C-alpha positions as CSV (number, residue, x, y, z in Angstrom):
1,D,87.1,64.0,-42.0
2,A,83.8,64.4,-43.7
3,G,82.9,60.7,-43.6
4,S,85.9,58.9,-44.9
5,C,87.2,55.4,-44.2
6,N,90.3,57.0,-42.4
7,G,92.7,55.9,-45.2
8,C,93.5,59.5,-46.0
9,E,93.8,60.5,-42.4
10,S,96.4,57.8,-42.0
11,E,98.5,59.3,-44.8
12,L,98.0,62.8,-43.4
13,Q,99.3,61.6,-40.0
14,A,102.4,60.3,-41.7
15,L,103.3,63.8,-42.7
16,N,104.2,64.5,-39.0
17,N,106.6,61.6,-38.7
18,P,110.4,62.1,-39.0
19,F,110.6,60.8,-42.6
20,Y,108.2,63.4,-44.2
21,N,108.6,66.1,-41.5
22,L,106.1,68.6,-42.8
23,H,107.1,71.1,-40.3
24,R,110.5,71.6,-42.0
25,L,108.6,73.2,-44.9
26,G,106.8,75.6,-42.6
27,I,103.4,73.8,-42.8
28,F,101.6,72.9,-39.7
29,F,98.3,71.2,-38.7
30,T,96.3,73.6,-36.4
31,P,94.2,72.7,-33.5
32,S,91.4,75.0,-34.5
33,P,90.0,76.2,-37.8
34,R,90.4,79.8,-36.6
35,F,94.2,79.4,-37.1
36,A,94.0,77.6,-40.4
37,D,94.4,79.0,-43.9
38,L,93.7,75.7,-45.8
39,L,91.0,73.2,-45.0
40,L,92.0,69.6,-46.0
41,V,88.8,67.7,-46.5
42,T,88.6,63.9,-46.8
43,G,85.6,61.6,-47.4
44,P,82.6,61.8,-49.6
45,V,80.8,64.3,-47.3
46,T,78.1,62.3,-45.5
47,H,74.8,64.0,-44.8
48,A,75.7,63.8,-41.0
49,M,79.0,65.7,-41.6
50,L,77.6,68.4,-43.9
51,G,76.7,70.8,-41.0
52,P,80.0,70.4,-39.1
53,L,81.9,70.8,-42.3
54,R,80.2,74.1,-43.2
55,A,80.6,75.3,-39.6
56,T,84.4,74.6,-39.8
57,W,84.6,76.5,-43.1
58,E,82.7,79.4,-41.6
59,A,85.0,79.5,-38.5
60,M,88.1,80.0,-40.7
61,A,89.3,83.6,-41.2
62,E,89.6,85.1,-44.7
63,P,91.5,84.4,-46.9
64,R,90.7,80.7,-46.7
65,W,91.1,77.8,-49.1
66,V,89.9,74.2,-49.5
67,M,91.8,71.1,-50.7
68,A,89.8,67.9,-51.6
69,V,92.1,65.1,-50.4
70,G,91.4,61.6,-51.8
71,T,89.1,60.2,-54.4
72,C,86.1,60.4,-52.0
73,A,86.4,64.1,-51.4
74,V,87.0,64.7,-55.1
75,S,84.2,62.7,-56.6
76,G,82.4,60.7,-53.8
77,G,84.5,57.6,-54.4
78,I,83.0,54.2,-53.9
79,A,80.3,55.5,-51.5
80,G,79.4,58.5,-53.7
81,G,75.8,59.1,-54.3
82,G,74.6,56.5,-51.8
83,Y,71.8,57.0,-49.3
84,A,74.2,58.5,-46.7
85,C,76.4,60.8,-48.7
86,G,76.9,63.1,-51.7
87,N,79.5,63.1,-54.4
88,G,82.4,64.9,-52.8
89,L,82.9,68.5,-52.2
90,D,81.6,70.0,-55.4
91,G,78.6,72.2,-54.6
92,V,79.3,72.0,-50.8
93,L,82.4,74.2,-50.6
94,P,84.5,76.1,-53.1
95,V,87.4,73.8,-53.8
96,D,90.7,75.3,-54.7
97,L,92.7,72.1,-55.1
98,Y,91.8,68.6,-56.0
99,L,94.1,65.7,-55.0
100,P,92.8,62.3,-56.1
101,G,94.1,59.0,-54.9
102,C,92.8,56.2,-52.6
103,P,94.5,57.3,-50.5
104,P,97.0,59.8,-51.9
105,N,100.4,59.1,-50.5
106,P,102.2,61.6,-48.2
107,A,104.7,62.6,-50.9
108,A,101.8,63.5,-53.2
109,I,100.2,65.5,-50.5
110,I,103.4,67.5,-49.9
111,V,103.8,68.2,-53.6
112,A,100.2,69.4,-53.8
113,L,100.7,71.7,-50.8
114,L,103.9,73.1,-52.2
115,T,102.3,73.6,-55.7
116,F,99.3,75.3,-54.0
117,Q,101.7,77.7,-52.3
118,G,103.5,78.5,-55.5
119,R,106.7,76.8,-54.2
120,L,106.6,74.2,-57.0
121,P,105.5,74.7,-60.6
122,Q,102.2,73.2,-61.6
123,R,102.9,70.2,-63.8
124,V,99.4,69.2,-65.0
125,L,96.8,71.5,-66.4
126,G,93.4,70.2,-67.6
127,G,94.6,66.6,-67.4
128,R,97.7,67.2,-69.5
129,H,101.3,67.9,-68.7
130,A,102.0,71.6,-68.6
131,E,104.8,73.0,-70.7
């Protein structure tokens, strides 16, 4: 959470419930960035969260990836460019995967994670359906 309204976090928490059951896919939330391969970032990246976000990124072991979850992390959303925050993750961390939505639903998050892992084909390239 880099300054979000917690809508995206609510959807991420749903991934642990019995309906979505993210664990069945071999994907787990970790208690420490030292054990993580992928950093899921939500929120427009407020100035107050910039330092902790970079510290979290630095604490991750290589190889490491970043996923911008939600419109705020992708572009700043409704609060983007205001006095307290920037315009999302661009220029803050190297983003490997963008998942827009306000908030993206748990099924979309699962599809994005599986696509990122190469377990599902990528269906959109450059804003168009891939062949």
